[in-house]
C-alpha positions as CSV (number, residue, x, y, z in Angstrom):
1,M,192.6,-283.5,32.2
2,I,195.3,-281.7,34.1
3,E,194.2,-281.5,37.7
4,F,195.5,-278.7,39.9
5,E,194.8,-276.8,43.0
6,K,194.8,-273.0,43.2
7,F,195.7,-270.7,46.1
8,T,196.0,-266.9,46.4
9,L,198.3,-265.4,49.0
10,D,197.4,-262.2,50.8
11,N,200.0,-260.3,48.8
12,G,198.2,-261.3,45.5
13,L,200.5,-264.0,44.4
14,I,198.6,-266.8,42.6
15,L,199.8,-270.3,43.2
16,L,198.9,-273.4,41.1
17,V,199.9,-276.9,42.1
18,H,199.8,-279.9,39.8
19,T,200.7,-283.2,41.3
20,D,202.3,-285.8,39.0
21,Y,204.0,-288.8,40.5
22,S,205.1,-290.2,37.2
23,T,208.4,-288.3,37.3
24,P,211.0,-287.5,40.0
25,I,211.5,-284.1,38.6
26,A,209.6,-281.0,39.7
27,A,209.0,-277.9,37.6
28,F,208.8,-274.4,39.1
29,N,207.3,-271.9,36.7
30,L,207.0,-268.2,37.6
31,L,205.1,-266.0,35.2
32,Y,205.1,-262.3,35.4
33,R,202.3,-260.3,33.6
34,V,204.8,-258.1,31.8
35,G,206.0,-258.1,28.2
36,S,206.9,-255.7,25.6
37,R,203.3,-254.4,25.4
38,N,203.8,-252.9,28.9
39,E,206.8,-250.8,27.9
40,N,207.1,-247.0,27.4
41,P,207.3,-246.4,23.6
42,S,210.4,-244.3,24.2
43,K,212.0,-247.1,26.4
44,T,211.4,-250.3,24.6
45,G,213.1,-253.6,25.1
46,F,213.0,-253.4,28.9
47,A,211.0,-256.6,29.5
48,H,213.6,-258.6,27.5
49,L,216.5,-256.7,29.2
50,F,215.1,-257.9,32.5
51,E,215.0,-261.4,31.4
52,H,218.8,-261.0,31.3
53,L,219.1,-258.9,34.4
54,M,217.3,-261.4,36.5
55,F,220.2,-263.8,36.1
56,G,222.7,-261.2,37.2
57,G,222.3,-261.7,41.0
58,S,219.6,-260.8,43.5
59,A,219.6,-259.0,46.9
60,N,221.1,-261.9,48.9
61,I,222.3,-264.3,46.1
62,P,225.1,-263.0,43.9
63,V,225.3,-266.0,41.6
64,F,221.9,-267.6,40.7
65,D,223.0,-270.6,38.7
66,E,225.7,-271.8,41.1
67,H,223.3,-272.8,43.8
68,L,220.8,-274.4,41.4
69,E,223.5,-276.5,39.8
70,R,224.5,-277.9,43.2
71,V,221.1,-279.5,43.6
72,G,220.8,-280.8,40.1
73,G,218.7,-278.0,38.7
74,E,218.4,-276.2,35.4
75,N,216.7,-272.9,34.6
76,N,215.9,-270.5,31.8
77,A,213.5,-267.8,30.8
78,F,211.7,-266.2,27.8
79,T,210.0,-263.0,27.0
80,S,207.0,-262.4,24.7
81,N,204.8,-259.4,23.9
82,D,202.6,-260.3,26.8
83,I,204.6,-262.1,29.5
84,T,208.0,-262.8,31.0
85,N,208.4,-266.4,32.2
86,Y,211.1,-267.9,34.4
87,Y,211.3,-271.7,35.0
88,I,213.3,-274.2,36.9
89,T,213.4,-278.0,36.8
90,L,215.1,-279.9,39.6
91,P,214.7,-283.1,41.6
92,A,211.5,-282.8,43.7
93,E,213.3,-283.3,47.0
94,N,215.3,-280.1,46.3
95,I,212.2,-277.9,45.4
96,E,212.9,-275.5,48.3
97,T,216.0,-274.3,46.6
98,A,213.8,-272.9,43.7
99,F,211.6,-271.1,46.2
100,W,214.7,-269.5,47.9
101,L,216.2,-268.4,44.6
102,E,213.1,-267.0,42.9
103,S,211.7,-265.3,46.0
104,D,215.0,-263.4,46.5
105,R,214.8,-262.3,42.8
106,M,211.3,-261.1,43.3
107,L,212.3,-259.3,46.5
108,S,215.0,-257.2,44.7
109,L,217.7,-257.6,42.2
110,A,221.3,-256.7,43.1
111,F,221.1,-253.5,41.1
112,S,224.6,-252.3,40.0
113,Q,225.9,-250.3,37.2
114,K,228.3,-253.1,36.3
115,S,225.6,-255.7,36.0
116,L,223.4,-253.3,34.0
117,D,226.3,-252.5,31.6
118,V,227.1,-256.2,31.1
119,Q,223.5,-257.1,30.3
120,K,223.0,-254.1,28.1
121,S,226.0,-255.1,26.1
122,V,224.7,-258.7,25.8
123,V,221.2,-257.5,24.6
124,I,222.7,-255.1,22.1
125,E,224.9,-257.8,20.7
126,E,221.8,-260.0,20.4
127,F,220.0,-257.2,18.6
128,N,222.8,-256.9,16.1
129,Q,223.3,-260.6,15.5
130,R,219.7,-261.7,15.3
131,Y,217.9,-258.7,13.8
132,L,220.4,-256.5,12.0
133,N,223.2,-258.8,10.7
134,Q,221.2,-261.9,9.8
135,P,219.4,-262.4,6.5
136,Y,215.7,-261.5,6.8
137,G,216.4,-260.7,10.5
138,D,214.9,-257.2,10.4
139,V,211.6,-258.3,9.0
140,W,209.7,-257.8,12.3
141,L,211.3,-254.4,12.9
142,H,209.4,-253.2,9.8
143,L,206.4,-255.5,9.6
144,R,205.1,-254.8,13.1
145,P,205.0,-251.0,12.7
146,L,203.5,-251.5,9.2
147,A,200.6,-253.5,10.7
148,Y,200.2,-251.7,14.1
149,K,199.9,-248.0,14.4
150,V,198.9,-247.5,18.0
151,H,199.1,-250.8,19.9
152,P,202.5,-251.6,21.6
153,Y,202.7,-254.8,19.5
154,R,204.2,-252.4,16.9
155,W,207.7,-253.1,18.3
156,P,209.3,-256.6,18.8
157,T,210.3,-257.9,22.3
158,I,214.0,-256.9,21.6
159,G,212.9,-253.3,21.3
160,Q,212.6,-250.7,18.6
161,S,216.3,-249.9,18.4
162,P,219.6,-250.7,20.2
163,E,219.6,-247.0,21.4
164,H,216.7,-247.7,23.7
165,I,218.8,-250.3,25.5
166,S,222.1,-248.4,25.4
167,S,220.4,-245.3,27.0
168,A,218.8,-247.3,29.8
169,T,219.8,-245.9,33.3
170,L,220.0,-247.6,36.6
171,D,217.0,-245.5,37.8
172,D,215.1,-246.6,34.6
173,V,215.5,-250.3,35.4
174,K,214.8,-250.0,39.1
175,E,211.5,-248.2,38.3
176,F,210.6,-250.9,35.7
177,F,211.4,-253.7,38.2
178,F,209.4,-252.4,41.2
179,S,206.4,-251.5,39.1
180,H,206.1,-254.9,37.3
181,Y,208.0,-257.6,39.2
182,A,205.7,-258.0,42.2
183,P,203.7,-260.8,43.9
184,N,200.5,-259.2,42.8
185,N,201.6,-259.4,39.2
186,A,202.9,-263.0,39.2
187,I,201.5,-266.5,38.8
188,L,203.5,-269.4,40.3
189,C,202.9,-273.0,39.2
190,V,204.7,-276.0,40.7
191,A,204.2,-279.3,39.1
192,G,205.6,-282.8,39.8
193,P,205.6,-285.3,42.6
194,V,204.7,-282.7,45.2
195,D,202.1,-282.3,47.9
196,P,199.9,-279.2,47.5
197,S,199.7,-278.4,51.2
198,N,203.5,-278.6,51.4
199,I,203.9,-276.3,48.4
200,L,201.5,-273.8,49.8
201,Q,203.5,-273.7,53.1
202,L,206.8,-273.2,51.2
203,T,205.1,-270.4,49.1
204,Q,203.9,-268.6,52.2
205,K,207.3,-269.1,53.8
206,W,209.4,-267.7,50.9
207,F,207.0,-265.3,49.1
208,G,204.4,-264.4,51.8
209,S,206.4,-261.6,53.3
210,I,207.1,-259.8,50.0
211,E,204.7,-256.9,50.0
212,R,202.3,-255.9,47.2
213,R,203.6,-253.2,44.9
214,S,202.0,-250.4,43.0
215,L,201.9,-251.6,39.5
216,A,202.5,-249.4,36.5
217,E,199.3,-248.7,34.7
218,S,199.7,-249.5,31.1
219,A,197.3,-247.7,28.8
220,I,197.1,-250.3,26.0
221,L,195.5,-248.6,23.1
222,K,193.3,-250.9,21.0
223,E,194.4,-251.0,17.4
224,P,191.9,-249.5,15.0
225,Q,190.4,-251.7,12.3
226,Q,192.6,-251.5,9.2
227,A,190.6,-250.1,6.3
228,E,193.0,-250.3,3.4
229,P,196.0,-252.4,2.3
230,R,199.5,-251.3,3.3
231,Y,202.7,-252.0,1.5
232,L,206.4,-251.7,2.1
233,T,209.4,-252.8,0.1
234,L,212.9,-253.4,1.6
235,D,216.0,-253.9,-0.5
236,R,218.5,-256.2,1.2
237,D,221.5,-258.3,0.5
238,V,219.8,-261.7,0.8
239,P,219.8,-264.8,-1.5
240,F,216.1,-264.8,-2.4
241,N,213.1,-262.4,-2.6
242,A,210.6,-263.0,0.2
243,I,207.0,-261.9,0.8
244,Y,205.2,-261.4,4.1
245,K,201.5,-260.8,4.3
246,A,200.1,-260.0,7.8
247,Y,196.4,-259.9,8.5
248,H,194.8,-258.7,11.7
249,M,193.1,-261.4,13.7
250,C,191.2,-262.0,16.9
251,N,192.7,-262.0,20.4
252,R,193.8,-265.2,22.3
253,T,190.5,-265.7,24.2
254,H,188.1,-264.9,21.3
255,P,185.8,-267.8,20.3
256,D,187.2,-267.7,16.8
257,Y,190.8,-268.2,17.9
258,P,190.8,-272.1,17.4
259,A,189.3,-271.7,13.9
260,T,191.9,-269.1,13.0
261,D,194.7,-271.4,14.3
262,L,193.3,-274.4,12.3
263,L,193.0,-272.2,9.2
264,S,196.7,-271.5,9.3
265,D,197.3,-275.2,9.7
266,L,195.2,-276.0,6.7
267,L,197.3,-273.6,4.6
268,S,200.7,-274.7,6.0
269,N,201.3,-277.5,8.4
270,G,203.6,-280.0,6.9
271,R,204.3,-281.2,3.3
272,S,200.7,-282.3,2.7
273,S,199.4,-278.8,3.4
274,R,197.8,-276.7,0.6
275,L,200.5,-274.1,0.2
276,Y,203.3,-276.6,0.1
277,Q,201.6,-279.0,-2.3
278,R,200.4,-276.4,-4.7
279,L,202.9,-273.6,-4.6
280,V,206.1,-275.4,-3.8
281,K,205.7,-278.9,-5.2
282,D,203.3,-278.4,-8.1
283,Q,203.8,-274.8,-9.4
284,K,207.3,-274.4,-8.1
285,L,206.8,-270.7,-7.3
286,F,208.3,-270.8,-3.8
287,S,211.3,-272.6,-2.3
288,S,209.4,-272.5,1.0
289,V,206.1,-271.2,2.2
290,N,204.5,-270.9,5.6
291,A,201.4,-269.6,7.4
292,Y,201.1,-269.1,11.2
293,I,199.5,-266.9,13.8
294,T,201.4,-264.8,16.4
295,G,199.1,-266.1,19.2
296,D,199.2,-262.8,21.2
297,V,196.9,-262.0,24.1
298,D,195.5,-259.0,22.3
299,E,194.5,-258.9,18.6
300,G,197.4,-260.6,16.8
301,L,198.5,-261.3,13.3
302,F,197.8,-264.1,10.8
303,V,201.0,-264.3,8.7
304,I,201.5,-265.9,5.3
305,T,205.1,-265.8,4.1
306,G,207.3,-267.4,1.5
307,H,210.8,-267.4,-0.2
308,L,210.5,-267.0,-4.0
309,Y,212.4,-268.7,-6.6
310,N,214.5,-266.3,-8.7
311,S,212.2,-267.0,-11.6
312,T,209.1,-265.9,-9.6
313,S,208.1,-262.3,-9.5
314,F,206.5,-260.6,-6.5
315,E,203.3,-260.1,-8.6
316,V,203.0,-263.8,-9.5
317,A,203.8,-265.0,-6.0
318,E,201.3,-262.7,-4.3
319,K,198.6,-263.6,-6.8
320,A,199.2,-267.3,-6.1
321,L,198.9,-266.7,-2.4
322,I,195.7,-264.7,-2.8
323,E,194.2,-267.5,-5.0
324,Q,194.7,-270.0,-2.2
325,V,193.1,-267.7,0.3
326,E,190.1,-267.0,-2.0
327,E,189.6,-270.8,-2.5
328,L,189.2,-271.1,1.3
329,Q,186.7,-268.3,1.3
330,S,184.6,-269.6,-1.6
331,K,184.7,-273.4,-1.1
332,P,184.1,-275.2,2.2
333,V,186.9,-277.3,3.5
334,E,186.2,-281.0,3.2
335,S,185.6,-282.8,6.5
336,L,188.5,-285.2,6.0
337,E,191.0,-282.4,5.4
338,L,189.7,-280.5,8.5
339,E,189.8,-283.6,10.6
340,K,193.4,-284.2,9.6
341,V,194.6,-280.9,11.0
342,K,192.5,-281.3,14.1
343,N,194.1,-284.7,14.7
344,K,197.5,-283.3,14.3
345,F,196.7,-280.5,16.8
346,E,195.3,-283.0,19.3
347,A,198.4,-285.2,19.0
348,N,200.8,-282.4,19.6
349,F,198.6,-281.1,22.5
350,I,198.5,-284.4,24.2
351,F,202.2,-285.1,23.6
352,E,203.0,-281.7,25.3
353,Q,201.3,-282.9,28.5
354,E,203.9,-285.7,28.9
355,S,206.3,-283.0,30.1
356,V,205.8,-281.7,33.7
357,L,207.5,-278.4,32.7
358,N,205.0,-277.9,29.8
359,N,202.1,-278.5,32.2
360,A,203.5,-276.0,34.7
361,M,204.0,-273.4,31.9
362,N,200.6,-274.0,30.3
363,L,198.7,-273.8,33.6
364,A,200.3,-270.5,34.5
365,Y,199.7,-269.1,31.0
366,Y,196.0,-270.1,30.9
367,E,195.6,-268.6,34.4
368,M,197.1,-265.4,33.1
369,L,194.4,-265.6,30.3
370,G,191.8,-265.7,33.0
371,D,191.4,-269.3,34.2
372,A,193.9,-272.2,34.4
373,N,191.1,-274.6,33.6
374,L,190.8,-273.2,30.1
375,L,193.7,-275.6,29.4
376,N,191.4,-278.5,30.0
377,V,188.7,-277.3,27.6
378,E,191.1,-276.3,24.8
379,L,190.8,-279.6,22.9
380,N,187.0,-279.3,22.9
381,R,187.3,-275.8,21.6
382,Y,189.4,-277.0,18.7
383,G,187.4,-280.1,18.2
384,S,184.1,-278.2,17.8
385,V,185.4,-276.1,14.8
386,T,183.4,-276.7,11.7
387,S,184.0,-276.2,8.0
388,S,181.7,-273.2,8.0
389,D,183.7,-271.7,10.9
390,I,186.9,-272.0,8.8
391,Q,185.1,-270.4,5.8
392,R,183.6,-267.6,7.9
393,V,187.0,-266.7,9.5
394,A,188.8,-266.8,6.2
395,R,186.2,-264.4,4.7
396,S,186.4,-262.1,7.8
397,I,190.2,-261.7,8.1
398,L,192.0,-262.8,4.9
399,N,191.1,-259.8,2.8
400,E,193.5,-257.3,1.3
401,S,192.0,-254.2,3.1
402,N,193.0,-256.0,6.4
403,C,196.5,-256.9,5.1
404,S,200.0,-255.3,5.5
405,T,202.4,-256.7,2.8
406,L,206.2,-256.5,3.0
407,Y,208.2,-257.2,-0.1
408,Y,211.7,-258.2,1.0
409,S,213.7,-257.7,-2.2
410,A,217.0,-259.4,-2.8
411,N,219.1,-256.5,-4.0
412,G,216.2,-255.1,-5.9
413,K,215.1,-258.4,-7.6
414,S,211.4,-258.5,-8.4
């Protein structure tokens, strides 16, 4: 049970405070409800670009890291399809430094053409290195638009193409900032050996005077149900053929989400999982195989992927994957096997809570989903999943009419 107190400032900023005296370190986590799903389709990659721009100096603080390092602090950030998250860890007695730094960034960045040019260059280089010049790096540049036709999940967080970043103007980024980076679009969670009343006072002192902003209205189109299978083949200079099968699944708060997550674990979570034991170890069709869910707020993807041995054709590999799926659909999972993946989930979930930063991140995230206390009922949700739930979900989503398949061919090998 992660206990916390919740406050809401007049400007709309939500504050969560979790007191934990087992550590001298405090975590300061600021989540903004903006990710790649909130971008203009003709100007993608902006949320990720801002993750970089936010470290380029703010209205009154030219160098962010310098002041934080002086008080023994560290910071970083990440962007997803749904959120942008900034976090700081530092000795609890220096917590006000985090308030000073982050409130100034929320107030306004130090917008300059020089800073924008530098960060655009960094992001474009990242795009090239991670997505274009790395084996299998461009998978999601093609798999997403294959699976999604109208929803903004059809592009990755890095953006659709480097041109969207290179063409970004100072006016573009200012507009994006002031329509998304606002107290009424943010959730702050402070965790560690802190007093809630003191944290509330600091929050009012540093953030209370920042005015609400008019937020951009994002018309998020719901993805229509896929009615027939989709296929795409890419020929690339890579060592092995690879296959990616993406099935549409429920959203993050749907009652079936835990069962869908555990279903992916049954297929591929460690060397004792079904796909590894049968397709890697026994049949030796794949050198590696994996199944996972994207975990998006809106309807996400259940992905099964593997690297094929040179002796394995795409036809044989895909048939083997489908056979494993069909077995889950036709035969109930034995209670011992299901209990095993539940126990592994529970162990990881509880281990995560040993970290004050993880607790701050998770509380903010679940609050973004609708209620921070959802974190405290998550284990029960997973624990109540039955074998019939697994079978029902497998039948519902793991069918070919709901699947987009990418054949990633090593110089035409098949």
